[in-house]
KOLRO-530155 format. One record per residue (C-alpha): x, y, z. Coordinates in steps of 0.02 Angstrom, whole numbers, padded with zeros to 5 digits, always signed. Layout:
<recs>
XYZ...
</recs>
This chain:
<recs>
+04848+10643+05010+05032+10677+05039+05144+10617+05179+05259+10736+05273+05444+10721+05233+05483+10666+05411+05402+10620+05578+05383+10752+05713+05424+10742+05898+05275+10849+05946+05099+10873+05879+05128+11061+05874+05275+11037+05756+05169+10932+05640+05030+11063+05640+05156+11200+05603+05225+11102+05455+05049+11069+05390+05001+11253+05405+05156+11302+05307+05118+11173+05173+04938+11236+05157+05000+11414+05141+05120+11362+05003+04978+11272+04913+04868+11427+04916+05014+11535+04854+05052+11410+04716+05225+11382+04790+05203+11206+04857+05319+11069+04800+05310+10883+04832+05442+10849+04967+05479+10681+04887+05519+10764+04722+05680+10842+04785+05741+10668+04830+05739+10616+04647+05908+10607+04565+05947+10694+04401+05956+10521+04321+05780+10479+04381+05716+10648+04323+05796+10624+04152+05709+10458+04126+05540+10533+04168+05572+10687+04061+05622+10586+03908+05463+10482+03923+05337+10618+03961+05308+10699+03790+05228+10581+03662+05224+10719+03530+05413+10739+03523+05486+10685+03357+05590+10527+03359+05745+10618+03294+05729+10752+03429+05704+10620+03562+05859+10527+03503+05962+10687+03508+05900+10734+03683+05933+10559+03747+06111+10564+03681+06145+10733+03763+06077+10672+03929+06172+10508+03923+06339+10576+03863+06349+10751+03938+06230+10769+04085+06222+10605+04180+06411+10580+04196+06418+10742+04296+06249+10758+04382+06163+10588+04365+06178+10537+04548+06142+10710+04620+05974+10742+04703+05871+10880+04624+05866+10989+04779+06056+10985+04788+06087+11053+04612+06129+11239+04619+06155+11375+04487+06345+11367+04514+06337+11180+04472+06250+11220+04308+06371+11361+04270+06522+11248+04295+06443+11119+04182+06415+11248+04044+06591+11318+04064+06666+11146+04042+06562+11115+03887+06614+11283+03815+06798+11235+03832+06774+11074+03734+06637+11111+03608+06574+11244+03489+06463+11379+03569+06308+11318+03476+06336+11141+03539+06360+11200+03719+06201+11303+03708+06103+11156+03636+06161+11046+03780+06113+11182+03905+05939+11192+03826+05914+11009+03870+05968+11037+04051+05854+11188+04064+05708+11087+03995+05745+10949+04121+05731+11064+04270+05583+11160+04198+05493+10992+04192+05539+10962+04375+05466+11132+04423+05308+11101+04320+05288+10933+04408+05300+11016+04580+05462+10924+04622+05561+11085+04636+05510+11261+04686+05625+11339+04558+05752+11286+04431+05940+11299+04458+05953+11359+04278+05950+11542+04329+06065+11683+04271+06178+11560+04180+06309+11641+04067+06316+11553+03900+06453+11557+03768+06425+11687+03634+06380+11620+03463+06460+11709+03316+06348+11739+03167+06386+11609+03033+06386+11665+02853+06304+11526+02756+06345+11495+02573+06223+11584+02459+06181+11458+02325+06121+11522+02158+06041+11426+02013+06211+11386+01937+06272+11314+02102+06117+11206+02119+06139+11141+01942+06321+11097+01976+06278+11004+02137+06138+10907+02051+06251+10868+01903+06384+10795+02018+06262+10665+02086+06199+10503+02011+06029+10503+01928+05941+10426+02079+05992+10569+02195+05984+10716+02075+05796+10749+02097+05823+10769+02284+05929+10923+02253+05797+11003+02142+05660+10966+02268+05762+11056+02400+05797+11207+02289+05637+11223+02187+05511+11177+02323+05613+11220+02478+05588+11049+02556+05691+10995+02705+05800+10841+02685+05684+10738+02795+05533+10792+02693+05620+10740+02531+05679+10574+02601+05506+10541+02673+05410+10566+02511+05302+10419+02462+05229+10378+02292+05056+10423+02358+05115+10599+02400+05143+10636+02215+05005+10681+02092+05102+10702+01932+04945+10720+01825+04892+10874+01923+05071+10926+01952+05066+10930+02142+05166+10860+02287+05097+10841+02464+05209+10840+02616+05127+10723+02742+05276+10645+02832+05462+10663+02852+05601+10539+02880+05691+10558+03046+05875+10531+03078+05823+10363+03150+05755+10316+02977+05575+10312+03037+05432+10410+02961+05347+10538+03071+05241+10696+03057+05315+10858+02990+05388+10986+03110+05220+11073+03131+05042+11075+03066+05097+11204+02937+05225+11077+02878+05084+10975+02803+05061+11062+02637+05024+11034+02453+05140+11120+02329+05122+11148+02143+05263+11076+02038+05341+11163+01889+05327+11056+01732+05514+11020+01722+05515+10950+01899+05359+10847+01865+05444+10769+01714+05603+10735+01815+05504+10646+01952+05407+10544+01823+05572+10487+01745+05642+10445+01917+05492+10335+01959+05498+10250+01789+05684+10212+01809+05650+10123+01974+05496+10030+01908+05389+10122+02034+05202+10141+02002+05051+10208+02093+05004+10029+02140+05110+10047+02297+05070+10222+02367+05166+10190+02529+05330+10154+02439+05467+10283+02468+05517+10385+02317+05700+10390+02370+05787+10242+02450+05960+10168+02474+06031+10050+02341+05963+09909+02451+05788+09983+02445+05787+10037+02628+05750+10211+02698+05895+10332+02678+06016+10359+02821+06054+10545+02831+06233+10531+02894+06279+10400+02764+06192+10496+02624+06280+10655+02674+06452+10572+02676+06433+10470+02518+06323+10580+02409+06310+10760+02469+06488+10804+02523+06573+10737+02366+06446+10831+02258+06467+11001+02340+06656+10980+02332+06648+10947+02145+06527+11093+02125+06651+11209+02212+06535+11251+02359+06613+11149+02499+06532+11192+02664+06357+11203+02590+06223+11099+02675+06062+11027+02606+05969+11159+02705+06058+11292+02601+05950+11232+02456+05798+11282+02558+05877+11451+02590+05909+11470+02404+05724+11435+02375+05671+11565+02504+05790+11693+02429+05720+11661+02255+05542+11685+02317+05588+11850+02398+05682+11915+02245+05536+11868+02133+05418+11971+02240+05313+11827+02308+05202+11887+02451+05239+11844+02632+05087+11730+02657+05130+11623+02506+05312+11609+02559+05257+11554+02733+05139+11423+02660+05265+11352+02536+05404+11340+02665+05288+11266+02796+05333+11395+02927+05221+11385+03081+05281+11554+03144+05272+11704+03025+05424+11776+03114+05528+11639+03032+05466+11697+02863+05498+11879+02906+05677+11830+02950+05695+11765+02772+05638+11934+02706+05759+12024+02822+05912+11929+02760+06012+12034+02638+06089+11938+02494+06225+11985+02373+06107+11964+02227+05973+12072+02306+06101+12205+02347+06162+12208+02166+05985+12223+02102+05952+12368+02220+06112+12455+02162+06065+12433+01979+05890+12504+02006+05958+12653+02102+06083+12684+01963+05943+12682+01835+05839+12803+01939+05974+12930+01976+06091+12916+01828+05978+12849+01693+06096+12699+01671+06010+12552+01592
</recs>
């Protein structure tokens, strides 16, 4: 049972309001009158709490965007008073101060906020309509080859070096590497199972998707490297929950600190400044494509939930692939070998 948003002077007025509300309900257009009275701050709190499946790192990022970039401008505004021009002005201000990708990411949070309000019947429609967003220029990522990977790994201390090879040889994400436990390794069978990943908040959580849970075969050289790493840290199978990679103090790795102290100095020494850990995963995907590995296997090894992500890997032209194509065409047409 829902109360009307106000009292009526005449019974006829009350009946007219009720008839209109019933019509809206049948058309699927009814909204809770009290919902529009919520402020953006109140909506944000409910939105941040409503999805128990959201990863802790994603939740922390969304909370920071709401707290730092949305609430200062719209926090006290009632939902029904927020208009598309308000959203457009907000986006325009972000675009003046931040990179286009950052402005778009912040807008995605605002759009999700108001989509939640619509889904909860607090608003009839979202103010995030026909919003012009800053254009994102295509970024050319560094294309890391085997020599680059070896140089990066060689510039690190022995405790971090295997992380680089796990990223390049198995295509693991940083969080998947940092979240590996002793129990996820079966060095006798030569396999590694991705069960969890370490979030930016240094807490273990599930992989990005169900496909992210996967068991991968290890090449012998990587198996031997991991065995040596465990032996050097006096780690045995007695403690299967122990993390394979930790800070010098034995605590879970902090991504920002690891990046500043370990990764950035290494890529600078290796001569590939600007490369990210995720570029190791791209190098892995490129190698799989160049070696003719089928689409289904690439999708399974990378843990892609959507085959379109894997197809995008196949669609990316690389310098090495282009050179190989040129050489093969030269052989075919000119007989050059």
